[in-house]
C-alpha positions in Angstrom: -128.3 -70.6 -30.3 -128.4 -67.0 -29.2 -125.1 -64.9 -29.4 -124.2 -65.1 -25.7 -124.7 -68.9 -25.7 -122.7 -69.2 -28.9 -119.8 -67.3 -27.5 -119.7 -69.3 -24.3 -119.8 -72.5 -26.4 -116.9 -71.3 -28.5 -114.6 -70.6 -25.5 -115.6 -74.0 -23.9 -114.6 -75.6 -27.2 -111.3 -73.8 -27.1 -110.5 -75.3 -23.7 -111.8 -78.7 -24.7 -109.7 -79.2 -27.9 -106.5 -77.7 -26.4 -105.0 -76.5 -29.6 -103.1 -73.3 -28.6 -101.2 -73.2 -31.9 -104.4 -72.2 -33.7 -104.4 -68.8 -32.1 -102.0 -65.9 -32.1 -104.4 -63.6 -30.3 -107.4 -65.0 -28.6 -109.7 -62.2 -27.3 -110.7 -61.9 -23.7 -113.9 -63.9 -23.1 -115.7 -61.2 -21.2 -115.0 -58.6 -24.0 -116.7 -60.9 -26.6 -119.5 -61.7 -24.2 -120.1 -57.9 -23.8 -120.4 -57.6 -27.6 -122.7 -60.6 -27.7 -125.0 -59.0 -25.1 -125.1 -55.8 -27.1 -125.9 -57.8 -30.2 -128.8 -59.5 -28.5 -130.2 -56.1 -27.5 -130.0 -55.0 -31.2 -131.9 -58.1 -32.3 -134.5 -57.6 -29.6 -135.0 -54.1 -31.0 -135.7 -55.5 -34.4 -132.4 -55.3 -36.2 -132.0 -57.7 -39.2 -128.5 -59.2 -39.1 -127.9 -62.1 -41.4 -124.8 -63.3 -39.4 -126.2 -62.6 -36.0 -124.2 -64.4 -33.3 -121.9 -66.4 -35.6 -118.4 -66.6 -34.3 -115.5 -65.8 -36.6 -111.7 -66.5 -36.6 -109.6 -64.0 -38.5 -106.2 -64.8 -40.0 -103.5 -62.7 -38.5 -102.5 -60.9 -41.7 -105.9 -59.2 -41.7 -106.5 -56.1 -39.5 -108.9 -56.1 -36.6 -108.9 -52.8 -34.7 -107.3 -53.0 -31.3 -105.7 -56.4 -31.9 -102.1 -56.7 -33.1 -101.5 -57.8 -36.7 -98.4 -59.9 -36.9 -98.6 -61.8 -40.1 -97.0 -64.6 -38.1 -93.9 -62.6 -37.3 -93.9 -61.0 -33.8 -91.2 -58.4 -34.8 -93.5 -57.2 -37.6 -96.4 -56.6 -35.3 -98.4 -53.3 -35.4 -101.7 -52.2 -33.8 -104.3 -51.2 -36.3 -106.9 -48.5 -35.6 -109.3 -49.7 -38.3 -110.7 -53.2 -39.0 -110.2 -54.6 -42.5 -113.1 -53.8 -44.8 -114.1 -57.4 -45.3 -114.1 -58.2 -41.6 -115.9 -55.0 -40.8 -118.7 -56.0 -43.1 -119.1 -59.3 -41.3 -119.2 -57.6 -38.0 -121.8 -55.1 -39.3 -123.9 -58.2 -40.2 -123.8 -59.5 -36.7 -120.7 -61.7 -36.6 -118.4 -61.7 -33.5 -114.6 -61.9 -33.9 -113.1 -64.5 -31.5 -109.5 -63.8 -32.2 -106.6 -63.8 -34.7 -105.3 -67.1 -36.0 -101.9 -68.6 -36.8 -100.6 -68.8 -40.4 -97.6 -69.6 -42.5 -95.5 -66.5 -41.9 -96.3 -63.6 -44.2 -98.8 -65.9 -45.9 -95.9 -67.7 -47.6 -96.8 -71.4 -47.7 -99.5 -74.0 -48.2 -98.5 -76.2 -45.3 -99.4 -74.3 -42.0 -96.0 -75.1 -40.4 -94.0 -72.0 -41.1 -94.7 -70.1 -37.9 -92.9 -69.2 -34.7 -96.1 -70.0 -32.9 -95.8 -73.6 -33.9 -97.1 -75.8 -36.7 -100.9 -75.9 -36.8 -101.9 -79.5 -36.6 -104.6 -80.9 -38.9 -108.0 -81.0 -37.2 -108.7 -84.6 -38.1 -105.2 -86.2 -38.0 -102.6 -84.2 -35.9 -99.7 -86.0 -37.5 -100.6 -84.3 -40.8 -100.4 -80.7 -41.8 -103.4 -78.4 -41.6 -102.6 -76.8 -44.9 -101.8 -73.1 -45.2 -101.3 -70.4 -45.2 -104.7 -69.8 -43.6 -104.1 -72.7 -41.2 -105.5 -71.4 -38.0 -108.7 -70.1 -39.5 -109.5 -73.4 -41.2 -108.7 -75.5 -38.1 -110.8 -73.2 -35.8 -113.8 -74.0 -38.0 -113.0 -77.7 -38.5 -112.7 -78.1 -34.7 -116.1 -76.5 -34.1 -114.7 -73.5 -32.3 -116.0 -70.9 -34.8 -118.6 -70.9 -37.5 -116.5 -69.0 -40.0 -112.8 -68.6 -40.7 -111.5 -65.7 -42.7 -108.3 -66.2 -44.5 -106.4 -65.0 -47.6 -105.6 -66.9 -50.8 -102.8 -66.1 -53.2 -101.8 -69.6 -54.3 -104.4 -71.8 -52.7 -104.4 -70.7 -49.0 -108.2 -70.6 -48.9 -108.6 -74.0 -50.6 -105.8 -76.4 -49.5 -106.7 -76.0 -45.8 -110.4 -76.6 -46.7 -109.5 -79.8 -48.5 -107.3 -81.1 -45.7 -109.8 -80.4 -42.9 -113.1 -81.4 -44.7 -114.4 -77.8 -45.2 -115.9 -75.6 -47.8 -113.4 -72.9 -48.9 -114.3 -70.0 -51.2 -111.8 -68.1 -53.3 -113.9 -65.3 -55.0 -113.0 -63.5 -58.2 -110.1 -61.2 -57.5 -111.2 -57.8 -56.3 -114.8 -58.6 -55.4 -113.9 -58.7 -51.7 -111.6 -55.7 -50.9 -108.2 -56.4 -49.5 -108.1 -53.1 -47.6 -106.4 -53.8 -44.2 -104.7 -57.0 -45.4 -100.9 -57.4 -45.3 -100.1 -58.1 -48.9 -98.4 -61.2 -50.1 -98.5 -60.8 -53.9 -100.8 -57.8 -54.2 -101.9 -58.5 -57.8 -103.1 -62.0 -56.8 -104.3 -61.7 -53.2 -107.9 -62.2 -52.1 -109.8 -62.6 -48.9 -111.4 -66.0 -48.5 -113.7 -67.8 -46.1 -114.0 -71.3 -44.6 -117.3 -72.8 -43.4 -118.8 -76.3 -42.8 -121.7 -75.6 -45.3 -121.8 -74.1 -48.8 -124.7 -71.9 -47.9 -123.0 -70.2 -44.9 -119.8 -69.8 -46.9 -121.7 -68.1 -49.7 -123.6 -65.8 -47.3 -120.3 -64.7 -45.7 -118.6 -64.0 -49.1 -121.6 -62.1 -50.3 -121.6 -60.0 -47.1 -117.9 -59.1 -47.7 -118.3 -58.3 -51.4 -118.4 -54.8 -52.8 -116.0 -52.2 -54.1 -114.0 -50.2 -51.6 -112.5 -46.8 -52.7 -109.6 -47.5 -50.4 -108.6 -50.6 -52.4 -107.5 -49.6 -55.9 -107.8 -53.2 -57.0 -111.4 -53.8 -55.9 -113.9 -54.5 -58.7 -117.6 -54.2 -59.2 -119.8 -56.9 -60.8 -120.1 -56.6 -64.6 -123.6 -55.9 -66.0 -123.7 -59.2 -67.8 -122.8 -61.5 -64.9 -124.2 -65.0 -65.1 -126.5 -65.8 -62.2 -126.8 -69.5 -62.7 -125.0 -72.6 -64.0 -128.2 -73.5 -65.7 -129.7 -77.0 -66.1 -127.4 -79.8 -67.1 -124.2 -77.8 -66.8 -121.2 -78.9 -68.8 -118.2 -79.3 -66.6 -114.6 -79.7 -67.8 -112.5 -82.4 -66.2 -108.7 -83.1 -66.7 -107.2 -85.8 -68.8 -105.8 -88.9 -67.0 -102.2 -87.6 -67.6 -103.1 -84.3 -66.0 -103.9 -86.3 -62.8 -100.5 -88.0 -62.7 -99.5 -86.2 -59.4 -102.4 -88.0 -57.6 -102.0 -91.3 -55.8 -104.0 -94.2 -57.1 -106.4 -93.8 -54.2 -106.8 -90.1 -54.8 -107.4 -90.8 -58.5 -110.2 -93.2 -57.6 -111.7 -90.6 -55.3 -111.6 -88.0 -58.1 -113.2 -90.4 -60.5 -116.0 -91.0 -58.0 -116.6 -87.3 -57.7 -116.9 -87.0 -61.5 -119.5 -89.8 -61.5 -121.4 -88.0 -58.6 -121.5 -84.9 -60.6 -123.0 -86.7 -63.6 -125.6 -88.4 -61.4 -126.5 -85.0 -60.0 -127.3 -83.7 -63.5 -124.1 -82.3 -65.0 -122.3 -83.6 -68.1 -118.6 -83.6 -68.4 -116.1 -83.1 -71.2 -112.4 -84.0 -70.9 -109.9 -81.2 -71.6 -106.2 -80.7 -71.7 -105.2 -78.6 -68.7 -101.5 -79.0 -69.1 -101.0 -75.4 -70.2 -103.0 -74.2 -67.1 -100.8 -76.3 -64.9 -97.7 -74.8 -66.5 -99.1 -71.3 -65.8 -99.2 -72.3 -62.1 -95.5 -72.6 -62.0 -95.0 -68.9 -62.8 -96.0 -67.9 -59.3 -92.9 -69.3 -57.5 -90.6 -70.6 -60.3 -91.0 -67.4 -62.4 -90.5 -63.7 -61.5 -94.0 -63.1 -60.2 -92.8 -64.0 -56.8 -91.0 -60.6 -56.8 -94.3 -59.2 -55.5 -93.6 -61.0 -52.3 -90.4 -59.0 -51.9 -92.1 -55.8 -52.8 -94.7 -56.5 -50.0 -92.4 -57.3 -47.1 -88.9 -57.7 -48.5 -87.5 -54.6 -46.8 -88.6 -55.9 -43.4 -87.3 -59.4 -44.1 -83.9 -58.1 -45.3 -83.5 -56.0 -42.2 -84.8 -58.6 -39.7 -83.3 -61.9 -41.0 -83.2 -63.5 -37.6 -86.9 -62.8 -36.9 -88.1 -64.6 -40.1 -88.8 -68.3 -40.6 -85.8 -69.7 -42.6 -87.9 -71.1 -45.4 -89.9 -67.9 -45.7 -86.7 -65.9 -45.7 -85.2 -68.0 -48.5 -88.3 -67.6 -50.7 -88.8 -63.8 -50.2 -85.0 -63.1 -50.3 -84.6 -64.9 -53.6 -87.5 -62.9 -55.0 -85.4 -59.7 -55.0 -83.0 -61.1 -57.6 -85.3 -61.0 -60.6 -84.9 -58.3 -63.2 -87.7 -56.0 -64.4 -87.1 -57.2 -68.0 -87.7 -60.8 -67.0 -90.8 -59.8 -65.0 -92.3 -58.1 -68.0 -91.6 -61.2 -70.1 -93.4 -63.4 -67.5 -96.4 -61.1 -67.5 -96.6 -61.5 -71.3 -96.4 -65.3 -70.8 -99.2 -65.1 -68.3 -101.4 -63.2 -70.7 -100.8 -66.0 -73.3 -101.8 -68.6 -70.7 -105.0 -66.7 -69.9 -105.9 -66.6 -73.5 -105.3 -70.4 -73.9 -107.2 -71.1 -70.7 -110.3 -69.3 -72.1 -110.0 -71.5 -75.2 -109.7 -74.6 -73.0 -112.8 -73.8 -71.1 -114.9 -72.7 -74.1 -118.3 -74.5 -74.1 -118.2 -75.4 -70.4 -119.4 -73.6 -67.3 -116.6 -74.8 -64.9 -113.5 -76.9 -64.5 -113.4 -79.6 -61.8 -109.9 -80.1 -60.3 -108.4 -81.9 -57.3 -107.6 -79.3 -54.7 -104.3 -80.8 -53.7 -102.3 -83.8 -55.0 -101.4 -85.2 -51.6 -101.8 -84.7 -47.9 -98.3 -84.8 -46.3 -97.4 -85.4 -42.7 -95.7 -82.7 -40.7 -92.6 -84.9 -40.7 -92.6 -85.0 -44.5 -92.8 -81.2 -44.7 -90.0 -80.9 -42.2 -87.8 -83.1 -44.4 -88.5 -81.2 -47.6 -90.2 -77.9 -46.8 -90.0 -76.3 -50.2 -90.5 -79.4 -52.4 -93.6 -80.6 -50.6 -95.1 -77.1 -50.5 -94.5 -76.6 -54.2 -96.4 -79.8 -55.0 -99.4 -78.8 -52.9 -99.9 -75.8 -55.3 -100.1 -77.9 -58.4 -103.9 -77.4 -58.9 -104.3 -74.2 -56.9 -101.6 -71.7 -58.0 -103.1 -71.3 -61.5 -106.5 -70.0 -60.3 -105.4 -66.5 -59.1 -102.9 -66.1 -61.8 -105.4 -66.8 -64.6 -108.1 -64.6 -62.9 -110.5 -67.4 -62.1 -112.8 -68.1 -59.2 -113.0 -71.3 -57.2 -115.1 -73.1 -54.6 -113.4 -76.0 -52.8 -115.6 -78.7 -51.3 -115.1 -82.1 -49.7 -114.8 -84.9 -52.2 -114.7 -88.0 -50.2 -111.7 -89.9 -48.7 -108.3 -90.8 -50.1 -105.2 -92.2 -48.5 -106.8 -92.3 -45.1 -108.0 -88.7 -44.9 -110.2 -86.1 -46.5 -110.0 -85.6 -50.3 -111.1 -82.3 -51.7 -112.0 -80.9 -55.1 -112.4 -77.4 -56.5 -114.9 -76.0 -58.9 -113.1 -73.4 -61.0 -114.9 -70.8 -63.1 -114.2 -67.7 -65.1 -113.9 -64.4 -63.3 -117.3 -63.2 -62.0 -118.9 -66.6 -62.6 -118.8 -67.1 -58.8 -122.5 -68.1 -58.6 -121.9 -70.7 -61.3 -119.2 -72.3 -59.1 -121.6 -72.3 -56.1 -124.2 -74.0 -58.3 -121.9 -76.8 -59.5 -120.5 -77.2 -55.9 -124.1 -77.6 -54.7 -124.5 -80.6 -57.0 -121.7 -82.3 -55.0 -122.6 -81.2 -51.5 -126.3 -82.0 -52.0 -127.2 -78.5 -50.7 -129.5 -76.0 -52.3 -127.3 -73.2 -53.5 -128.2 -69.8 -52.3 -128.2 -67.0 -54.7 -128.0 -65.1 -56.8 -124.5 -63.8 -56.0 -124.6 -60.9 -56.7 -128.1 -59.8 -55.9 -128.1 -57.0 -58.5 -130.4 -58.8 -61.0 -133.8 -57.9 -62.2 -136.9 -60.2 -61.7 -138.7 -61.4 -64.7 -141.9 -63.5 -64.6 -142.8 -65.9 -67.4 -146.0 -67.8 -68.1 -145.6 -69.9 -71.2 -142.9 -70.9 -73.7 -140.2 -69.6 -71.4 -141.2 -71.9 -68.5 -138.8 -74.7 -67.5 -139.1 -77.5 -70.0 -140.7 -75.4 -72.6 -139.1 -74.6 -76.0 -138.0 -71.0 -75.3 -136.6 -71.6 -71.9 -133.0 -72.0 -73.3 -133.2 -68.3 -74.2 -133.2 -67.6 -70.5 -130.7 -70.2 -69.4 -128.2 -69.1 -72.1 -128.2 -65.7 -70.6 -127.3 -67.0 -67.1 -130.8 -66.4 -65.8 -131.7 -68.0 -62.5 -135.0 -69.7 -61.6 -136.2 -68.3 -58.3 -139.6 -69.9 -57.7 -143.2 -70.3 -58.8 -145.6 -67.3 -58.7 -149.2 -66.3 -59.3 -150.4 -63.0 -60.6 -152.9 -60.9 -58.8 -156.5 -61.8 -60.0 -156.4 -59.0 -62.6 -155.1 -60.8 -65.7 -156.4 -63.0 -68.5 -154.5 -65.3 -70.8 -154.8 -65.8 -74.5 -153.2 -68.2 -76.9 -150.9 -66.5 -79.5 -150.1 -69.0 -82.2 -146.4 -69.3 -83.2 -144.2 -70.9 -84.0 -143.9 -71.5 -81.2 -147.3 -71.1 -79.6 -147.2 -68.9 -76.5 -149.5 -67.2 -74.1 -150.3 -63.5 -74.0 -151.1 -61.9 -70.7 -153.7 -59.1 -70.8 -154.4 -56.8 -67.9 -158.2 -56.6 -67.2 -158.3 -54.9 -63.8 -159.9 -56.4 -60.7 -163.1 -57.4 -62.5 -163.0 -60.5 -64.7 -159.4 -61.5 -64.1 -157.8 -64.6 -62.7 -154.6 -65.5 -60.7 -152.4 -67.0 -63.4 -149.4 -69.4 -62.6 -145.9 -68.6 -63.8 -142.3 -68.6 -62.8 -139.9 -65.9 -61.5 -136.5 -65.7 -63.0 -133.7 -63.2 -62.3 -131.3 -61.8 -64.9 -128.4 -59.4 -65.0 -129.1 -56.0 -66.4 -127.3 -56.7 -69.7 -129.0 -60.1 -70.1 -132.4 -58.5 -69.6 -131.5 -55.9 -72.3 -130.5 -58.6 -74.8 -133.6 -60.6 -73.9 -135.9 -57.6 -74.5 -134.1 -56.7 -77.8 -135.1 -60.1 -79.2 -138.7 -60.0 -78.0 -141.1 -60.4 -81.0 -144.3 -58.6 -81.5 -147.0 -58.6 -80.2 -145.2 -59.1 -76.9 -143.8 -56.4 -74.7 -142.4 -56.3 -71.2 -144.0 -54.3 -68.4 -144.8 -54.6 -64.7 -147.1 -57.4 -63.6 -148.7 -57.4 -60.1 -148.3 -60.6 -58.3 -150.5 -62.3 -55.8 -148.3 -61.3 -52.9 -148.5 -57.6 -53.9 -145.0 -57.5 -55.4 -144.5 -56.3 -59.0 -142.1 -57.8 -61.5 -141.4 -57.4 -65.2 -143.4 -59.8 -67.4 -144.9 -60.4 -70.8 -147.9 -58.4 -71.9 -149.9 -58.9 -75.1 -151.5 -55.8 -76.6 -155.3 -55.6 -76.4 -155.8 -55.4 -80.2 -154.0 -58.8 -80.7 -155.7 -60.3 -77.7 -159.1 -59.7 -79.3 -158.3 -62.0 -82.2 -156.8 -64.8 -80.0 -158.5 -67.6 -78.1 -159.1 -66.7 -74.4 -157.6 -69.6 -72.4 -157.9 -68.2 -68.9 -160.3 -70.9 -67.8 -157.7 -73.6 -68.3 -155.8 -72.2 -65.3 -152.4 -71.7 -66.9 -150.4 -72.4 -70.0 -149.3 -75.9 -69.0 -152.9 -76.9 -68.3 -153.9 -75.5 -71.7 -151.1 -77.6 -73.4 -152.3 -80.7 -71.6 -155.9 -80.2 -72.7 
């Protein structure tokens, strides 16, 4: 669908679903159509825009130039001159902002009901909550109004609404997506998140928003040793039965089914004790870390008590009562929890958790607004506090509605989370995220299924396709152990196009790989059949002269099958 047609369809859908509580500011249709027309002209001129014509809903605690930012509180409103960095990157990639969406006021809540603009009803069952605080952005996507929803996540606000509305929700490693232009909730644990109906689109959007921003002192760059793949047969941690006690019997059955699906898709699982991680989750609201909420907007709340949702006012007001001494003690406790979490996850690539323990009705939240909200963060609060990443995906049905699970990984293992999530969604995960790796082509013992391939997968290398060399190389058999091929450059005369595989590694992984490379092998550029060049194994000519020439077999695997 071209950009103009997509915008027209979005506004038609807004009218069709009649959910005014989703929006705080819906842009004028003609203004967005004008932008869509200009976008089509850019595309016609040859512009390459990965998100061209996709329509985006932006949570109203994130700045969009010219649109008021209210954080769900009209008295707090201001008009920003500059669009938040994350959103600006989406727009630069061709996305069109439809408007600003409703939220739990000041991003304080996981329910989507704490707003003067009304509770955002669930997209699938209006009697139930939508989840929050990124309620409007999630429901806009779930109702088919927009392709992407941009939200924030401090305690689960980018994951709980995904679970409740049958969406993919991505909470990247803290700092990868800058929070410049975002009204802070708890600054140390805030991040920008995205909702989509497919894993591939969610990953593309997050990758587009990623990258350091000098204006955000908490933004982070990728480490040089980032893992770019979950690898074959990934080992995934799952909680003990007692750690799943908050789930209903139906939800426990749904979670068990997801675990079996994961195994069928090629993963293996190991049961771990996550009780300490669940205890860490309580620090966000039951400890002193909530003081960051008062530091963010407490002065406004204290001076405008009648303009603030009563539940939000209670939470933020109480946050001012904690002492600095107690806060330091809680930070030390959190450090200890992080250390124990690393031990818990040792030997695994990810942790599978339910996203939420229940899906309450709006009436249940109204009867117990704080208690229900606290329970919803059981499995999500811990992720930001422990500096982990997470991808939330649909996990079936429980108790008459969508059931969601989250794949939780170590910081910067975001691509690993996408890979494990892809096993559940049945999609082919995009990647790598990030795209800062180096290509390496292999031709023998490092091919998939061959004895040295674990050297690559242990480094987080990612298989990215089969290749052939330009017809300028010959192959010899270098006897081991293990036996392996040597590639010798002959020039355009007398060579052959040899089959191999392309892998991508992080810079540090490539360095470790090269350091362990035995003689007579060396790494150097190899020209491929499509004209590209990539690093690959070379064998020195002196050694090659004493080895059997096996070029005529047509590749290492054919030689082994002789």
